[in-house]
C-alpha positions in Angstrom: -14.2 -15.3 10.4 -15.8 -15.8 7.3 -15.8 -13.3 4.6 -19.7 -12.2 3.0 -20.0 -10.9 -0.2 -20.5 -7.5 -0.8 -24.5 -8.0 -1.8 -25.5 -9.4 1.5 -25.2 -5.8 3.3 -28.8 -4.5 3.8 -28.3 -1.2 4.7 -25.5 -0.6 2.6 -26.8 2.5 1.3 -27.1 3.9 5.1 -23.8 6.2 4.1 -24.7 7.9 1.1 -20.7 9.7 0.7 -20.0 5.9 1.1 -21.5 3.6 -1.8 -20.9 0.2 -1.9 -18.3 -0.8 -4.9 -20.0 -2.5 -7.9 -18.0 -5.9 -8.1 -19.5 -7.0 -12.0 -17.8 -3.1 -13.0 -14.4 -3.7 -11.5 -13.6 -7.0 -12.8 -15.3 -5.8 -16.3 -12.5 -2.7 -15.8 -9.5 -4.8 -14.6 -9.9 -8.3 -15.9 -8.5 -8.9 -19.6 -6.5 -11.6 -21.8 -3.0 -10.2 -21.3 -3.6 -8.2 -18.5 -2.6 -9.6 -14.6 -5.4 -8.9 -12.4 -7.0 -12.8 -13.3 -10.3 -12.3 -10.7 -11.7 -9.5 -9.2 -13.6 -10.9 -6.0 -14.9 -8.2 -3.8 -16.4 -9.1 0.6 -18.3 -7.0 2.4 -17.6 -7.5 6.0 -13.6 -9.9 6.6 -10.6 -9.4 9.3 -8.2 -9.2 6.7 -7.5 -9.5 3.3 -4.0 -10.8 3.4 -4.7 -13.3 5.5 -7.5 -14.7 3.5 -6.1 -14.2 0.7 -2.4 -15.4 1.7 -4.9 -18.9 2.4 -6.7 -19.1 -0.4 -2.7 -19.5 -2.4 -1.8 -21.7 0.0 -5.2 -24.3 -0.9 -4.5 -23.7 -4.9 -7.3 -21.2 -5.3 -6.0 -18.6 -6.0 -4.3 -17.7 -9.0 -1.6 -14.6 -10.2 -3.4 -11.5 -10.7 -5.9 -12.3 -7.6 -7.5 -9.2 -6.4 -9.8 -9.8 -3.2 -11.0 -6.0 -1.4 -13.2 -5.4 1.8 -15.5 -3.5 2.2 -14.4 -3.1 5.7 -11.9 -5.1 7.6 -11.8 -6.0 11.2 -8.2 -7.2 12.0 -6.1 -5.4 9.3 -3.1 -5.5 10.1 0.2 -2.8 9.4 3.7 -3.3 9.4 4.8 -4.3 13.5 1.4 -5.7 13.9 0.1 -2.6 14.6 -3.7 -2.8 13.5 -5.5 -0.8 10.7 -9.2 -0.4 11.5 -11.8 1.9 9.7 -15.5 2.8 9.3 -17.0 0.1 6.8 -16.4 2.2 2.7 -14.2 4.5 3.7 -11.9 3.4 1.6 -9.8 0.7 -0.3 -9.0 -2.1 1.4 -7.3 -4.6 -0.6 -5.0 -7.3 -1.0 -3.7 -9.2 -4.5 -1.9 -12.2 -5.6 1.9 -12.0 -7.2 4.0 -14.5 -8.3 7.3 -13.1 -9.7 8.8 -16.2 -10.1 11.4 -15.0 -12.7 13.2 -12.5 -9.8 15.5 -13.4 -8.1 13.9 -14.1 -4.5 16.7 -11.3 -3.4 14.9 -8.1 -4.9 11.0 -9.7 -3.5 12.0 -6.6 -0.7 11.1 -4.3 -3.1 7.8 -4.9 -4.0 6.2 -2.9 -1.0 8.4 0.1 -2.6 7.1 -0.8 -5.8 3.4 -0.5 -4.5 4.3 2.4 -2.7 5.0 4.1 -6.1 2.0 2.2 -7.1 -0.4 3.4 -5.6 1.1 7.0 -5.2 0.8 7.4 -9.0 -2.4 5.9 -9.4 -4.1 8.2 -6.4 -2.5 11.6 -7.9 -3.9 11.0 -10.9 -7.2 10.3 -10.0 -7.4 12.4 -6.9 -5.9 15.0 -7.7 -3.9 15.0 -4.3 -0.4 15.6 -3.5 1.1 12.1 -2.7 4.4 11.2 -1.0 6.2 8.1 1.2 7.4 7.3 3.9 10.0 4.8 4.1 9.3 1.7 3.5 5.4 1.3 2.7 3.4 4.5 4.4 1.7 7.3 2.3 1.4 10.7 2.8 -1.3 13.0 2.0 -1.5 16.8 3.4 -3.7 18.3 5.5 -3.9 21.7 7.0 -0.2 22.3 6.3 0.6 19.1 7.5 2.1 15.5 6.1 -0.5 13.0 7.3 -0.2 9.1 7.0 -3.0 8.2 4.8 -2.2 4.6 4.1 -0.4 1.8 4.9 1.5 -1.4 2.6 2.2 -4.9 4.0 3.4 -7.8 2.1 3.6 -11.3 3.2 5.1 -14.7 1.8 2.3 -16.8 -0.2 4.1 -20.3 -0.4 7.7 -20.7 -2.2 6.5 -18.8 -5.3 4.0 -16.0 -3.9 3.3 -12.8 -2.4 0.6 -11.4 -1.4 1.2 -7.4 -0.9 -2.3 -5.7 1.3 -3.1 -2.1 0.9 -5.1 0.1 3.0 -6.2 3.7 2.2 -8.1 5.9 4.0 -10.8 7.8 1.7 -13.6 9.6 3.1 -12.6 9.1 6.4 -13.9 12.1 8.6 -11.8 14.1 10.9 -13.9 13.1 14.0 -13.1 9.8 12.6 -9.8 9.7 12.8 -7.7 6.6 15.0 -5.5 8.7 15.7 -4.1 12.5 15.5 -1.7 11.6 12.5 -3.5 9.9 9.9 -5.4 11.3 7.9 -7.2 10.2 3.8 -7.8 11.6 0.5 -10.8 13.8 1.5 -9.3 15.9 4.3 -6.1 16.5 1.7 -9.0 17.9 -1.1 -9.5 15.0 -3.2 -11.3 16.0 -6.5 -13.1 13.1 -6.4 -13.0 10.5 -3.2 -15.5 7.6 -5.4 -13.6 4.7 -4.7 -14.9 2.9 -8.5 -12.2 4.7 -10.2 -9.4 5.3 -6.9 -9.1 1.5 -7.0 -8.9 1.1 -10.8 -6.4 3.6 -11.5 -4.5 2.3 -8.4 -4.2 -1.1 -9.6 -3.8 -0.1 -13.2 -0.8 1.7 -11.6 0.1 -1.2 -9.9 0.6 -3.8 -13.0 2.1 -1.3 -14.6 5.0 -1.2 -13.1 5.0 -4.8 -11.6 5.2 -5.5 -15.3 8.4 -2.9 -16.4 9.9 -4.3 -12.6 9.0 -8.1 -14.1 10.5 -7.2 -17.1 13.9 -6.0 -15.5 15.0 -8.8 -13.7 13.9 -7.8 -10.6 16.2 -4.5 -11.0 15.1 -1.5 -9.3 17.9 1.0 -11.5 17.0 -0.6 -14.6 13.1 -0.9 -14.4 13.4 3.4 -12.8 11.8 2.0 -10.0 14.4 3.0 -7.6 14.8 6.2 -9.1 11.1 7.3 -9.2 10.8 6.2 -5.4 13.4 8.6 -4.2 12.0 11.4 -6.1 8.4 10.7 -4.2 9.9 9.8 -0.6 9.6 12.2 1.8 12.0 10.6 3.7 14.9 11.5 2.3 16.5 14.3 3.5 15.6 14.6 6.6 17.2 13.9 10.0 15.1 10.4 10.7 15.4 7.5 13.9 15.6 4.2 13.2 13.9 2.1 15.7 15.6 -0.7 15.2 15.0 -4.4 16.6 16.8 -5.7 19.6 15.9 -1.8 21.3 18.6 -0.4 18.8 17.9 3.3 17.4 20.1 4.9 15.3 19.4 9.0 14.1 20.9 10.8 11.1 20.1 12.2 7.3 18.3 9.3 5.7 20.6 10.5 2.7 19.6 7.7 0.2 17.2 4.2 -0.6 20.0 1.5 -1.9 19.6 -1.2 -4.0 18.3 -3.0 -1.8 15.9 -0.9 -0.7 17.5 0.2 2.9 17.2 3.6 3.7 20.3 4.5 4.3 21.5 7.0 7.6 24.3 8.7 7.6 25.2 8.8 10.8 27.1 12.2 13.1 30.1 9.6 13.6 30.4 10.1 9.7 28.8 6.4 9.0 26.8 6.2 6.4 24.1 3.1 7.7 21.9 1.1 5.7 18.7 0.2 7.5 16.5 -2.6 6.0 14.0 -3.4 9.0 13.1 -1.2 11.8 10.8 2.0 12.3 11.1 5.7 11.2 10.0 8.3 12.8 11.3 12.0 10.8 12.4 14.0 13.8 12.8 17.0 11.7 10.7 18.6 8.7 12.8 18.6 5.0 
């Protein structure tokens, strides 16, 4: 599917609770000399901003710091090939291109966790909503005393030296629009603002800050403060969880730590500490 420029949508004011983003204003607020963000491109509708930006990088049409934002995604993807869809202008759907060449590739696995910390930090400041992270990269908010997923992150390699990180956040999604009962949005969580412009700016500025710290530390999660901050905001730690692993294997245990490789460490009833690097995590009981 070919992306269309956001200005092409003649019905963009059809939902006054969901005004369009302003590409020129975003560029003025985010692109600066010496900063990370090199360009901000806004399209009205596309299949997946991640797929688009990976393709642009492969064609040499995107440099580090490129940001691609869509008002609507028709084929948004999450972890484990799950689909992510939402009404137009109801959320923030964007991808960024990063080239952490000075960081050992073995530490690049921290990028989705870093993005989770940045998103949670930015939204907490700008939207006034308490957020938490479900390992490895789901954003949780509280709606009616219940934890619900309001966002997710997906990182993909782009060539030999790049990583595209995609973020999807439900902002104004209404109860009747939720794809599943476990979903939520910033609006349902009582956000003080649902204006997507300052929310996006806050998230990208937070991401620039955390990425800079991590890169300056050579990707070391302890030296950069990333490991400690992620653990402090991780709702998975301290809970009994079930890890659904590749090969139809599952492990149940208490999530006790996030190790230096970004893996979730489970303490099982057999007295074994097992690190989990991939798989689906189910929270079995509340903290």
